[in-house]
C-alpha positions as CSV (number, residue, x, y, z in Angstrom):
1,M,-49.6,162.1,70.2
2,K,-48.5,162.9,73.8
3,V,-45.8,160.6,75.1
4,L,-44.6,160.5,78.7
5,V,-40.9,159.5,78.9
6,T,-39.6,158.6,82.3
7,G,-35.9,158.9,82.8
8,A,-35.8,161.5,80.1
9,A,-32.4,162.9,81.2
10,G,-30.7,159.5,80.7
11,F,-28.7,158.5,77.6
12,I,-31.5,156.3,76.2
13,G,-34.3,158.6,77.4
14,M,-32.9,161.7,75.8
15,H,-32.4,160.0,72.4
16,C,-35.8,158.4,72.5
17,A,-37.3,161.8,73.3
18,Q,-35.4,163.3,70.3
19,R,-36.8,160.8,67.9
20,L,-40.3,161.1,69.2
21,L,-40.1,164.9,68.9
22,A,-38.7,164.6,65.4
23,R,-41.7,162.6,64.2
24,G,-44.0,165.3,65.6
25,D,-45.0,163.9,69.0
26,T,-45.4,166.0,72.1
27,V,-43.0,164.7,74.8
28,I,-43.3,165.2,78.5
29,G,-40.0,164.1,80.1
30,V,-39.7,163.3,83.8
31,D,-36.6,162.6,85.7
32,N,-35.5,163.0,89.3
33,L,-31.9,164.0,88.3
34,S,-30.4,161.6,90.8
35,D,-26.7,162.2,91.6
36,Y,-25.9,158.5,91.1
37,Y,-23.8,159.9,88.2
38,S,-23.2,163.5,86.9
39,V,-26.2,165.7,87.3
40,D,-24.4,168.2,85.0
41,L,-24.4,165.6,82.3
42,K,-28.1,165.0,82.7
43,R,-28.8,168.7,82.5
44,A,-26.7,169.0,79.4
45,R,-28.8,166.3,77.8
46,L,-32.0,168.2,78.7
47,K,-30.6,171.4,77.2
48,Q,-30.5,169.5,73.9
49,L,-34.2,168.8,74.2
50,E,-35.5,172.1,75.6
51,P,-35.4,174.1,72.3
52,A,-37.6,171.5,70.6
53,R,-41.2,172.4,70.0
54,G,-43.5,170.1,72.0
55,F,-41.0,169.2,74.8
56,R,-41.7,169.8,78.4
57,F,-39.6,168.6,81.4
58,L,-40.7,168.0,84.9
59,E,-38.2,167.2,87.6
60,L,-40.0,164.5,89.5
61,G,-39.2,161.2,91.2
62,I,-41.7,158.5,90.1
63,A,-41.9,157.2,93.7
64,A,-43.4,160.5,94.9
65,P,-46.9,159.6,96.4
66,T,-49.0,161.8,94.1
67,G,-46.5,163.1,91.5
68,L,-47.4,160.8,88.6
69,A,-51.1,161.1,89.3
70,R,-50.8,164.9,89.0
71,V,-48.9,164.6,85.8
72,F,-51.4,162.3,84.2
73,E,-54.3,164.5,85.4
74,E,-52.7,167.5,83.7
75,I,-51.1,166.1,80.7
76,R,-53.2,163.0,79.9
77,P,-50.5,161.2,77.9
78,D,-51.5,158.8,75.1
79,A,-48.5,156.6,75.7
80,V,-45.7,156.0,78.3
81,L,-42.1,155.0,77.6
82,H,-40.8,153.9,81.0
83,L,-37.0,154.1,81.2
84,A,-36.6,155.6,84.8
85,A,-34.8,153.3,87.2
86,Q,-32.0,153.3,89.8
87,P,-29.2,151.5,87.9
88,G,-26.0,149.8,89.1
89,V,-25.3,146.3,90.2
90,R,-22.5,147.1,92.7
91,Y,-24.1,150.2,94.0
92,S,-27.2,148.2,95.0
93,L,-25.1,146.1,97.4
94,T,-24.3,149.1,99.5
95,H,-27.2,151.5,98.9
96,P,-30.4,149.5,98.7
97,E,-32.9,152.2,99.5
98,P,-33.0,154.0,96.1
99,Y,-33.7,150.6,94.4
100,F,-36.7,149.9,96.7
101,Q,-38.0,153.4,96.1
102,T,-37.5,154.0,92.4
103,N,-37.6,150.5,90.9
104,L,-40.3,149.0,93.1
105,V,-42.4,151.7,94.7
106,G,-42.0,154.0,91.7
107,F,-42.9,151.4,89.1
108,G,-45.8,150.3,91.2
109,R,-47.2,153.9,91.2
110,L,-46.7,154.1,87.5
111,L,-48.7,150.9,86.9
112,E,-51.5,152.1,89.2
113,V,-51.8,155.5,87.5
114,C,-51.8,153.7,84.1
115,R,-54.5,151.4,85.2
116,H,-56.7,154.3,86.2
117,R,-55.8,156.9,83.5
118,R,-55.6,154.4,80.6
119,P,-52.9,155.5,78.2
120,K,-53.0,153.5,75.0
121,H,-49.5,152.0,75.4
122,L,-46.9,151.4,78.1
123,V,-43.4,150.4,77.0
124,L,-41.1,149.0,79.8
125,A,-37.4,148.8,79.4
126,S,-36.1,145.6,81.0
127,R,-32.6,144.4,81.7
128,S,-30.4,141.3,81.3
129,S,-29.0,141.6,84.8
130,F,-31.6,139.4,86.4
131,L,-30.4,136.4,84.4
132,G,-28.0,136.1,87.4
133,A,-26.5,132.7,88.1
134,N,-27.7,131.3,84.8
135,R,-24.7,129.7,83.1
136,K,-26.3,128.5,79.9
137,L,-25.2,130.2,76.8
138,P,-26.6,131.8,74.7
139,W,-29.2,133.3,76.9
140,S,-32.8,133.1,76.0
141,E,-36.0,134.8,77.2
142,A,-37.3,131.4,78.0
143,D,-34.5,130.8,80.6
144,N,-35.3,130.5,84.3
145,V,-34.4,133.7,86.0
146,D,-35.2,132.9,89.6
147,H,-31.7,133.4,90.9
148,P,-30.6,137.1,90.5
149,V,-27.3,137.8,92.1
150,S,-27.9,141.5,93.0
151,L,-30.6,143.6,94.5
152,Y,-30.7,145.6,91.3
153,A,-31.4,142.5,89.2
154,A,-34.1,141.4,91.7
155,T,-35.9,144.7,91.3
156,K,-35.8,144.5,87.5
157,K,-37.2,141.0,87.5
158,S,-39.9,142.2,90.0
159,N,-40.9,144.9,87.4
160,E,-41.6,142.3,84.8
161,L,-43.6,140.2,87.3
162,L,-45.6,143.3,88.3
163,A,-46.2,144.2,84.7
164,H,-47.4,140.7,84.0
165,A,-49.8,140.8,86.9
166,Y,-51.3,144.1,85.7
167,C,-52.0,142.6,82.3
168,L,-54.3,139.9,83.9
169,P,-58.0,140.4,83.4
170,E,-58.4,141.2,87.1
171,W,-56.3,144.3,86.7
172,S,-57.3,145.0,83.0
173,L,-54.3,147.1,82.1
174,G,-54.1,144.7,79.1
175,Y,-50.7,145.8,77.7
176,V,-47.1,146.2,78.7
177,Y,-44.5,146.0,76.0
178,L,-41.0,144.7,77.0
179,P,-38.6,145.9,74.3
180,A,-35.6,143.9,75.3
181,M,-33.9,141.9,78.0
182,A,-30.4,142.3,76.5
183,F,-28.4,142.6,73.3
184,I,-27.3,138.9,73.6
185,V,-30.7,137.4,74.1
186,A,-32.6,136.0,71.2
187,T,-36.0,137.7,71.1
188,S,-38.9,137.9,68.8
189,V,-38.0,141.5,67.9
190,P,-35.9,141.6,64.8
191,L,-33.3,144.1,66.0
192,A,-32.3,141.9,69.1
193,P,-30.5,139.2,67.1
194,L,-28.7,142.0,65.2
195,G,-27.4,143.2,68.5
196,A,-26.4,139.7,69.5
197,R,-24.4,139.1,66.3
198,L,-22.6,142.4,66.8
199,A,-21.8,141.6,70.4
200,H,-19.8,138.5,69.4
201,H,-17.4,140.7,67.4
202,L,-16.7,143.3,70.1
203,P,-14.5,143.3,73.1
204,V,-16.1,143.4,76.6
205,K,-15.8,147.1,77.4
206,P,-18.0,148.4,74.5
207,L,-20.8,145.9,75.3
208,G,-22.5,148.3,77.7
209,I,-22.7,150.9,75.0
210,L,-24.0,148.3,72.6
211,Y,-26.7,147.4,75.0
212,A,-27.8,151.0,75.4
213,L,-27.9,151.5,71.6
214,T,-29.8,148.2,71.0
215,L,-32.4,149.0,73.7
216,L,-32.8,152.5,72.3
217,A,-33.5,151.0,68.8
218,L,-36.0,148.5,70.3
219,A,-37.8,151.1,72.3
220,L,-38.1,153.3,69.2
221,R,-39.4,150.3,67.2
222,M,-42.1,149.8,69.8
223,A,-42.8,153.5,70.0
224,R,-43.6,153.5,66.3
225,T,-46.6,151.3,67.0
226,V,-48.3,154.0,69.2
């Protein structure tokens, strides 16, 4: 199976690609190698993937007007694991443009190309940040999330709304899997409560790492269904 992994040079993207390659899939990784954090670190991750049989990397921003369409035309992936995004809550307050381009325009282009090229599955990594001003604990996927407190959070919520719209009969994409909102949200996926229980026993600083590991596990669980 051919799987397109966006954000392949990221921490989660690299490890998901490794697992997919290990089970025998062909992986096409795309990443714009943004300098939001160390590009050398991203290239070092890619070096771990490059020797693997079945891996191909394309340096590409998902917001490029025809970039994803060309990739789909050439590669024709069977499934898409979408991890690419411009991250960072504080950074979004001072540098809004990358969030508009990657998280909104880029994701819109991905949905459109999926609608026309019809891969079997699309897995979208969501984020807990858009829970925003919600003070109720513990958080739940049923909570109202209409009050994000950062541009980053607003773009991530927009992604879920766009994905929902594309699943309507009028658009006929028919499928978008959301592996997780956060490690402290109770979800229907068995691994999420495990992350929630672990989070209660850890200090604040490691929680970001725990989130990444939990989302990785959830994405891989979803990937096993393709």
